[in-house]
Structure formats: structure tokens, C-alpha cells
N, C-alpha and C positions, 0 to 999 in steps of 0.2 A: 504494500500500500504506500502511496505517496503521501507522506505526512502533511504536506502543505495543502492538500485537497481533502484531508481526512476530517476536516471539521464538520463536514456535512454528515447528517445522519446516514445518508445513503452509503457513503464510503465506510462509515463506521460499521455498517452491516457487513460489507465485504471483508472487513478486517476480522470478522468473526462474531458479529452480534454481541459485542462486548457489553453494551448498555441495553440489554434486551428489554428489560422491563420498562425503562423509561422511554426508550426509542420506540418500541412497538406501540406503547400507549400513544406516543406522540404521532405516530404515523396513522393512527386511527382517526385523525382529524378529518372532518368532512369538508372538502373544498367547496361543496355546493353552497355553503353559507358565507363564502368568502366576500362576496360583494357587500353584503349587509354588515359585515363586521370590519369592513375595510376602512379607508380613510374617513375621518370624521365627516359627517354629512354636512357640516357647516363650513367645510373647507372651501377655498376659492378655486379649486382645481379646474372646475368646469369653465371658468373664465380666464384662467391663466393669471389671475391676480394674486398678489402676495401682500402680507404674509399668509402662510397656510400652515395648518396644524393637523397632524395625524396622531390619533390615540393609539400608541404602540405598546409593546409588551412591558416596557419599563417606564412608561409614562408618555406624556405629550412630546412630540417632535415638531418643533416649529422652525420653518424656513422663512426668513425675512424677504428674500428675493430669489429669483431663479438661480439655482446652483449652476456654476460653471466649472467647478473643480470637484468632481465626484470621485471618491476613492472607493473601489469595490473590493471587499475582502472575500474573495472566493470567485471562481470563474462562473459560478451559477448565475450571478447577476448579469452576465454579458447578454444572455438571450433576452431577458426582460427589458433591459435598457435598449437593446437594438429595436425592439418593437416600438419604443418611444422615440427612436432615432436619437438617442442620447449616447454619448461616449464617455466613459470614465477616463480620468487622466492617468490612472494607474490601477492595475489589478494585482492582488497579492499572488504570490507564488511564482511559478515559472511557466514559460510558454508551453513547455512539454506537458504541463497538466492538461492541456486541451486534448492530448492523445486519448484521455478517458472520456472526452466529451466531443466526439467527432461532429455532432450537429452544430457545434459552435464554431467550427473551423470557418475562417473567412469573415466572421462577424466583428472581429476586433484585431486591429494591427498596432495597438498602442503598447505602452510600457507594462511589462510584468515586473514585479518587485518582490523578490523572496525575502528581503529584509523587513517587509511589513509584518512578518511574524517573528516572534521571539524564538529562542531555542526551545521553549516549551510549547511552541505552536499556538500561542495565544497572540491576539492582536498587539502590536507594538505601538503604544501611544507616541513614543518619541519618533519613530520612523514615519508614522502617519502624519504627525504634526509637521514634519519637515516638508511635506508636500503641500502644506497650506490648503487643505481641502475646505470646501464649504458644504459638503454633505458626505457622510461616511455610511456605507452600506455594509452591514455585517450580519451576525446571526447569534441568537441566544445560545446556540450550541457551543459557541466558542467564547462568548462574552457574558460574564456574570454581571450583577448590578454594580459591583465596585468598579470593575473595568469600564462598564458603560458610563459611569459618572466621569471617569477620566477622559474617555473619548468624547463625551458630550461637551467637555470643557474646551475641546479643540474645534469641534464643529457639530452641527446637528447630526445625530447618529440614529439610524434606523436599524432595528434588529429583528423585524418581523412583528407579528401581532400577538403571538402566543408565547408565554413563558414556558420553560421546560416543565413546570408543574402542571401547566395546562395542555401539555402534549408537545409543545415546542415547534411543531411543523406548521408554518403558515402556507396556505395553498398559493399556487402561482396566481390565482385570480385575486386573492387578497394582496399579495405583494405587488402585483401590477397596478391594482387600484391605488395602493399607497404611493407607489413610485410616480404614477400619473399625477397624483395630487402634489407631491413634493417637487416635481419638476414642471408643474404648470401646464399639464396636458389635460385635454378633455377626457373624462372617465368613460366616455362612450367607446373608447378604444378597447376597453376590457370586454364589453359585450361583443364588439366586432371580432375580437381575437377569439373569444370563447365560441362564437358561432363557427368560425373556421376550424377550431379544434374539434368541436362536436361533429362537424361535417366530415372531417378526415376519418374519425372513428366510425361514423355511420357508413361511409363509403367502403371502408375495409370490412365491416360486418356484412355488407351486401355481397361480398365475395365469398362469404362463408356460410351458405345456407344449411349445409350439413352439420354445422357446429352449433346451431341455435338451440339453446336449452341444455346443451351438453355440460358435463361437469369438468372442473379443472382443479388441480392442486399446484402449488408453487413452493418448492423447497429451496432454501438458500443454505449453502454450506457454511457451517460455523467453523472458523479456523481453529478454535480452541479445542473442541472435542471431536472435530471431524464428523459431525452429524448434520443432517439436512433438517433445518427448521422451517416449518410452514409459516408463511407470513402473509399478511393482507396488504403489504406495502403497494403492490401493483394491481390490486383488485379492480380499481376504477377503470383503467383502460381495458383490462381483460374482460370485465363484465360488459363493457360497452361493445365488445365484439359479439356478445350474445351468449357468453358462457356463464355458468353459475358455480358457486363454490361447492367443491366435493367434500368427501369425508375428511373431517379434521381441518379443512381449510378455514382459517379465521376470517371473520367478516369485518372486524374492527368495531362492531357494535356490541354494546353491553359487555358481557364477559368474553365474547368471542374475539379476542385480540391475540396478536402473535405471542404475547407474553405467556398466554395460557395454551398455546398451540403445541402439538406434539413435535418431537424431534426424532427423526428416523436415522438410525445408523445403517451401515451397509447390510447388517443382518435383517433389517426390516424393509428391504426394498419392495417387497410385495405389498406394503402399505400404500404405495402409490397406485391406487386403483381407479383414479379418475379417467375420464375419456381423453382429457388433454393434461399433460404433465409438463411443467416447466422446471428444469433443474438448473440452479444458478451456482456456478463455480467461478473462481477468480484467482488470479495468481497470488493475491495476498493470503487467501485461505488455502490454496492448493498450489503452492509455488512450483512443485515438480510434477504437477498433474497426476499425482498418484491416486487421489480419490476418484477423479474423473475416469481414469483408466480402469480402476477396479470396478467402478460402477458399470461401465460399459461392458466389461468382460464377464460380469455376473450372469450365469445362465438363466436366471429368473427375469432379467430385464427384457429379453425378446418376448416373454410371455405376458408382459404387462399389456393391458388393453391399449394404453397410449402408444406403445411400441407397435402393436399390430395395426393400430389406426394410422400410423405415420404422424402422430401428433405428440411424440416425445421430443420436447424442444429443449435443447441445451442453450442457456444464455451465458455469454461471457461478460466480462466486466462492463464495458460500455452499454451493452444491450440491457443490462440490469439497471445501471444508473439512469438510463433513459426513461424508465418507468418508475423510478424510486427516488424522488417522486416525479411524476410526469410534468412536462411543460409543453407549451405549444410546439416549439421546434423539436424537442426531443421525441415527442410522441410520433410526429410524422416520420422522423428518421427510424424509429423503432418499428413502425408499421411496415416501412419499406424493407426492413431487415427480416422480420418474423412472419408476416402474413403470407408470403409466397409458399413457405413450407406448409402452413395450415391450409392454404387454398388448394394445394396439390395433393393433400393427404387423402387416403382412402376414406376416412371418416367424412370428408367434405364432398368428395366426388362420388362416393358409393361404389367405387371400383373394388 
């Protein structure tokens, strides 16, 4: 795992579901309420007037005038800022971090700065201050309230809308709403973007008539104990394709969250009984590909329903990050990567 990009919950999962309870609870957040929980309704975003205030996770974030020097802590912000045609003056980390986010390639050609993180991989107030930002974009996953206060003394700092106690994961809709407000854009762009996002998923679902109503499971390899944990992290885009959660697949609602979900070792491969099975491995959890090799070599794997259906789908790192959590640009990329296999499968074609 590349530590500079490890601050996101998504990559933390790839590192082995270290913060399972907290993270899985966080990922159960429902993006559908994003717009209503987004920027304060009394913000002046729709007119582009300032000052504007967003009620965020650690309190109000007020921007007095249109920001011109945005510092983005994490490559994740690049895609949302691109939708608004905004460019940060610097992004934390290294350009090679984009290797894990291929859908962001070509969207940003500015400065990457690895010094924006400390040796402990927290935001560095000193390095950030040196850039003289007028807006800092970061995350509650890497910034506690004490650090937030330091960053806010430098410039208005947005960390998302949910604290880690509230789940911590702010949907892309909520983040885009907030960014539109803070940068003086009309919030209608959120609706327009969401319409395109939904249309892309609907178009993909239309290619999969044979999968409608079929079940799925998604297991992510835990690097610590080399077991596959079922998680609801990617349920939203997968369910939008017409699939429904199978046995043990958490839904993120009530007690059905990943923290309570089963973990399957290689001895329990036959537990993957759904019509469609996604298996997530990554070099950080399986650096020598030993688990993936052992999984594929197990004689029970060809007998799985998903294997017979042609719908046993192995997701590598970027394919997992693209839907964990999904964003407008990442989902389109993911659909182009994954749907062809599902479309050609025996389950879909009836062959």
C-alpha cells in the first residue's frame, strides 16, 4: 500500500481492513441523503456570492471570497474539482499515486507535494501553510479536531460532513454540493452530475438482462488474517446493475454492516454461493499473489455457481477503489472494466 494515499478508507481496506468496525460502519452511509445534508441551505453558492458557509463535520467552514489557492490533501479531490472546472495549486502525495486511480489520469497536471504529509502520514500544517492556501480540502480520516483547528488557522478547511463517529464517509454528492458552495458554483451541477451517473449505471444494467434479480457477494481480502471479508462498500453501484445481496452479504442497514459480516478463509470457499461473486485482492494484502493463486487453484472454485455462470469476477486494486466509494468518473471507468465480463457471461446470455 502506498502510505500517502492510504488515508482514505478505501485504501485502508486494501491494507487489510484494519479499522473494520469503524470503517465498515462509516461506509454504510447512504449517499442518497447527500444533497439535503450538504452545504448549508442559506449558502450563497447558487449565486456565486461570498461569503459562504458550509456546516461540516467539525463545524462551520466559511469562505470570504472565491478561493484561488486550493490545496487538496488526497488525489480523491481531483475528480470532484474537475467537475467544477477548479484546479488545486497542489495535491498531496506523488504523481505515481494516480496509478491506483486511472480514471483521474489527465485531469490534473499540476504540482504533487509529498511533503504535505508528515512522516506519520498526517497533514503537515507547516508545509501546507507554506503554500499560502485559501481553502484546504482534507478528510476526517486523517485529521482529528486538534489538527483541524491548526489547519483552520491557516485557511478554511473542509473535511467532509460526517465525523468518524458518524461513519466518516461523506458521499460524493455531499462533497460536490459542499465544494460547489465553497467555490461559488451553482449547486445544480450536482443534480446534473448525478443524472449522468445514474444514466451510466442504468445503461450498463440494460446490458445485463440475465442478471436482474440475481444475487451477489463481494469479499475483500484482509491482509492481516488472509481471509475474505464480505463488505457492503460497493453495494450501491452493484445493486444499480440489478443484483441483490446474497447470503451473508451486508447491506449497510441496521445490523447488516460489514463489521458484522462473515469472513471466509480458503477453507470456506464454498460459502461463496451467490450467482455473481466479486473477489477483491490487492498487492498490499496479497503482495506475492499467493492467496489469489491458491484461491484459483482450489478444486471447489470451478464448482461455484458464479464460476459456472462466468460471473466470478476478480477485482484488482484500482477496480476496487473505483467503487469504494464510487464517484462519477470512477464508476464509468469501473463499468467499462467489469461489465463486459458480466455481459458475456452464461448467466446473462443463457448460453
